[in-house]
C-alpha positions as CSV (number, residue, x, y, z in Angstrom):
1,M,71.2,24.4,-7.3
2,T,71.6,26.4,-4.2
3,L,70.0,25.5,-0.9
4,H,67.7,28.6,-1.3
5,D,66.6,27.4,-4.7
6,F,65.9,23.9,-3.3
7,K,63.7,25.3,-0.5
8,E,61.9,27.5,-2.9
9,K,61.1,24.6,-5.2
10,R,59.9,22.4,-2.3
11,K,57.7,25.2,-1.0
12,M,56.3,25.7,-4.5
13,R,55.4,22.0,-4.7
14,V,53.6,22.2,-1.4
15,Y,51.6,25.2,-2.6
16,I,50.8,23.5,-5.8
17,L,49.7,20.3,-4.0
18,I,47.3,22.3,-1.8
19,A,46.0,24.2,-4.8
20,F,45.4,20.9,-6.6
21,F,43.2,19.5,-3.8
22,I,41.2,22.7,-3.5
23,F,40.8,23.0,-7.2
24,T,39.7,19.3,-7.4
25,L,37.0,19.9,-4.8
26,F,35.8,23.0,-6.6
27,L,35.5,21.2,-9.9
28,T,33.8,18.3,-8.3
29,F,31.2,20.6,-6.8
30,C,30.7,22.4,-10.1
31,F,30.4,19.2,-12.2
32,T,28.1,17.6,-9.5
33,G,25.7,20.5,-9.8
34,L,25.7,20.4,-13.6
35,A,25.3,16.7,-13.7
36,Y,22.4,16.7,-11.2
37,D,20.7,19.6,-13.0
38,A,20.9,17.7,-16.3
39,Q,19.1,14.7,-14.9
40,T,15.5,14.2,-15.6
41,W,12.9,11.9,-14.1
42,N,12.6,8.5,-15.8
43,V,8.8,7.8,-15.9
44,Q,7.6,4.4,-17.0
45,T,4.1,2.9,-17.5
46,I,3.9,-0.5,-16.0
47,D,0.2,-1.4,-16.7
48,T,-1.8,0.6,-19.2
49,N,-5.0,-1.3,-19.0
50,T,-5.7,-1.0,-15.3
51,R,-8.6,0.3,-13.3
52,V,-6.7,0.8,-10.0
53,A,-8.8,0.1,-7.0
54,S,-6.0,1.1,-4.5
55,Y,-2.7,2.8,-4.6
56,G,0.5,0.9,-5.2
57,P,3.0,0.7,-2.4
58,I,6.6,0.4,-3.6
59,A,9.8,-1.3,-2.2
60,V,13.4,-1.4,-3.5
61,D,15.4,-4.7,-3.3
62,S,19.1,-5.2,-2.6
63,N,19.9,-4.7,-6.3
64,N,18.1,-1.3,-6.2
65,Y,15.3,-2.6,-8.4
66,P,11.8,-1.4,-7.7
67,H,8.8,-3.7,-6.8
68,I,5.2,-2.5,-6.8
69,A,2.0,-4.1,-5.6
70,Y,-1.4,-2.7,-6.6
71,A,-5.1,-3.7,-6.9
72,N,-6.6,-4.0,-10.3
73,K,-10.3,-3.3,-10.0
74,D,-11.2,-6.1,-12.5
75,F,-8.5,-8.7,-12.1
76,G,-7.4,-8.7,-8.4
77,I,-4.0,-8.1,-6.7
78,M,-1.1,-7.5,-9.1
79,Y,2.6,-7.5,-8.4
80,S,5.3,-5.9,-10.7
81,S,9.0,-6.1,-10.3
82,W,11.9,-4.6,-12.4
83,N,14.6,-7.1,-13.4
84,G,17.0,-4.6,-14.8
85,S,15.6,-4.4,-18.3
86,A,11.9,-5.0,-18.2
87,W,8.9,-5.2,-15.8
88,N,7.6,-8.6,-14.8
89,T,3.9,-8.4,-13.8
90,Q,1.9,-11.3,-12.3
91,K,-1.4,-11.8,-10.7
92,V,-1.3,-12.6,-7.0
93,I,-4.9,-13.2,-6.1
94,E,-8.0,-12.9,-8.4
95,G,-11.1,-11.1,-7.4
96,K,-12.8,-7.7,-7.9
97,G,-12.8,-4.9,-5.3
98,R,-9.6,-5.8,-3.6
99,T,-7.2,-3.3,-1.9
100,V,-3.4,-3.3,-1.2
101,T,-2.0,-1.5,1.9
102,S,1.6,-2.6,2.3
103,L,4.5,-4.2,0.4
104,V,7.8,-5.3,2.1
105,L,10.7,-7.2,0.8
106,D,12.6,-9.7,2.9
107,A,16.4,-10.4,3.0
108,D,16.0,-12.6,-0.1
109,N,14.0,-9.9,-2.0
110,N,10.8,-12.0,-1.7
111,P,7.7,-9.8,-1.6
112,H,5.3,-9.7,1.4
113,I,2.0,-8.1,0.7
114,L,-0.8,-6.9,3.1
115,H,-4.1,-6.6,1.3
116,D,-7.9,-6.7,1.7
117,G,-7.8,-5.7,5.4
118,L,-5.8,-8.5,7.2
119,T,-4.9,-10.8,4.3
120,Y,-1.1,-11.5,4.1
121,T,0.5,-13.0,1.0
122,V,4.1,-13.9,0.5
123,W,6.1,-15.2,-2.5
124,K,8.3,-18.2,-1.9
125,E,10.0,-20.6,-4.3
126,S,6.9,-22.7,-4.6
127,G,4.6,-19.8,-5.3
128,W,2.3,-17.4,-3.4
129,T,1.2,-18.3,0.1
130,T,-1.7,-16.6,1.8
131,R,-2.5,-16.3,5.5
132,T,-5.4,-14.3,7.1
133,V,-5.6,-13.0,10.6
134,Y,-8.8,-14.9,11.4
135,G,-11.5,-13.4,13.5
136,E,-10.3,-9.9,12.9
137,T,-11.3,-7.1,10.5
138,A,-9.3,-4.0,9.7
139,D,-10.1,-0.5,8.5
140,S,-6.4,0.1,7.7
141,G,-3.1,-1.7,8.3
142,T,0.6,-1.7,7.8
143,L,3.2,-4.5,7.6
144,A,6.7,-5.0,8.8
145,L,9.1,-7.9,8.9
146,D,11.4,-9.0,11.7
147,S,14.9,-10.3,11.4
148,S,13.6,-13.8,10.9
149,G,11.3,-12.7,8.1
150,N,8.1,-13.1,10.2
151,P,5.3,-10.6,9.5
152,H,4.1,-8.0,12.1
153,I,0.9,-6.1,11.4
154,A,-0.5,-3.0,13.0
155,Y,-4.1,-2.2,12.1
156,T,-7.2,-0.4,13.2
157,T,-10.5,-2.0,13.7
158,D,-13.6,-0.1,15.1
159,K,-11.2,2.8,15.7
160,V,-9.0,0.8,18.0
161,V,-5.3,0.0,17.3
162,K,-4.3,-3.7,17.4
163,Y,-1.0,-5.5,16.8
164,A,-0.7,-9.0,15.2
165,R,2.6,-11.0,15.2
166,W,3.2,-14.3,13.4
167,T,5.0,-16.7,15.8
168,G,5.7,-19.3,13.1
169,S,2.5,-21.2,13.7
170,E,-0.2,-18.7,14.7
171,W,-1.0,-15.0,15.0
172,N,-0.4,-13.4,18.4
173,I,-2.9,-10.5,18.7
174,Q,-2.8,-7.6,21.2
175,N,-4.8,-4.4,21.8
176,V,-2.6,-1.3,21.7
177,N,-4.9,1.7,22.2
178,S,-8.6,2.3,22.8
179,T,-8.7,5.8,24.3
180,V,-9.1,7.7,21.0
181,N,-10.9,7.1,17.8
182,V,-7.9,6.0,15.6
183,Q,-8.1,6.6,11.9
184,S,-4.8,5.1,10.7
185,C,-1.6,3.6,12.1
186,Y,2.0,2.9,11.0
187,L,4.5,0.3,12.2
188,T,8.2,-0.3,12.1
189,L,10.5,-2.7,14.0
190,D,13.9,-1.9,15.6
191,S,17.0,-4.0,15.6
192,N,15.6,-6.1,18.5
193,N,12.3,-6.7,16.6
194,N,10.4,-4.5,19.0
195,P,7.4,-2.8,17.4
196,H,7.2,1.0,17.2
197,M,3.9,2.6,16.1
198,S,2.5,5.9,15.2
199,F,-1.2,6.6,14.7
200,H,-3.6,9.5,14.7
201,G,-7.3,9.9,15.6
202,V,-9.8,12.3,17.2
203,V,-11.0,12.6,20.7
204,Q,-14.4,13.7,19.5
205,D,-16.1,12.6,16.2
206,S,-15.4,15.9,14.5
207,E,-14.0,14.7,11.3
208,A,-16.0,13.8,8.2
209,V,-14.6,11.7,5.4
210,M,-16.4,11.7,2.0
211,L,-15.9,9.0,-0.6
212,V,-17.1,9.7,-4.1
213,G,-17.5,6.8,-6.5
214,P,-17.6,4.3,-7.9
215,Y,-14.6,4.8,-10.2
216,S,-15.0,3.7,-13.7
217,Y,-12.0,5.2,-15.5
218,V,-8.8,3.5,-16.7
219,S,-5.8,4.7,-14.7
220,P,-2.3,3.4,-15.7
221,V,0.2,2.2,-13.1
222,M,3.3,4.4,-13.3
223,Y,6.8,4.4,-11.9
224,A,9.3,7.3,-11.8
225,T,12.9,7.7,-10.6
226,I,15.9,9.9,-11.1
227,P,18.8,7.9,-12.7
228,E,21.8,7.2,-10.7
229,F,24.4,10.0,-10.3
230,P,27.0,9.8,-13.0
231,S,30.1,7.9,-11.9
232,W,32.4,9.9,-14.2
233,T,32.0,13.2,-12.3
234,P,34.8,12.8,-9.7
235,L,37.1,11.3,-12.4
236,L,36.5,14.2,-14.8
237,S,37.1,16.7,-12.0
238,T,40.4,15.0,-11.1
239,L,41.6,14.9,-14.7
240,V,40.8,18.6,-15.3
241,A,42.5,19.5,-12.0
242,V,45.7,17.5,-12.9
243,A,45.9,19.0,-16.4
244,T,45.4,22.6,-15.0
245,V,47.9,22.3,-12.2
246,S,50.4,20.5,-14.4
247,M,50.2,23.4,-16.9
248,I,50.7,26.0,-14.2
249,Y,53.7,24.0,-12.7
250,R,55.4,23.7,-16.1
251,R,54.8,27.4,-16.8
252,R,56.4,28.3,-13.5
253,L,59.4,26.1,-14.1
254,H,59.8,27.6,-17.6
255,N,59.8,31.1,-16.2
256,Q,62.3,30.1,-13.5
257,N,64.6,28.6,-16.1
258,Q,64.4,31.7,-18.2
259,R,65.3,33.9,-15.3
260,G,68.2,31.6,-14.5
261,E,69.6,31.8,-18.0
262,K,69.4,35.6,-17.8
């Protein structure tokens, strides 16, 4: 083999290696689109015999399993969690006419539920524990947990935003805003456990809200998700790229050998 032939083969290997990576990326893109388009929503019915009194907030735990809390108009506050193969549904609190506004999971995947205005219920190993922000009423509310797992609640009462924080022994309550007629509010905590809120309202009473009821129909509790993206897609792209580039490389060597023989 001459020096020229050696350089040509080395140059060809570099070109083939670059083409291999480009081709692999192209195939991954193609297979990704095909796999995603082929996916369909997985819709499941959790509770078929339910007259839902309020919507069901949802949270996902560290295992990517969904948890849902909702109010059954006849039975009370319900809680459903997926264990990987089936839904586990249990009654949190009995009573008609209840409502659920927030569901949050802590670091141990325990559910914390805000319901019926300012009633807070959490699941621990011993069972469900309920605390109420005494002396306060709420038109709407939202729940967040700090790094220690303590609840923080933002809520509206008489069109005023308030903030309640559990100190470990009692609720610390503060007024946030009283300049506008607030309709609803939302709460999140930063990495330093400082609260951040958003809320909306009107300067003048120009909004009208109409509620038609009572509701008497049966409405099933549903859950829907898109299945996880197929893990075989990058592997398949790589195998196809390797086979294709290998075939091209062998064909090129075969042609070179034939020219050398001639």
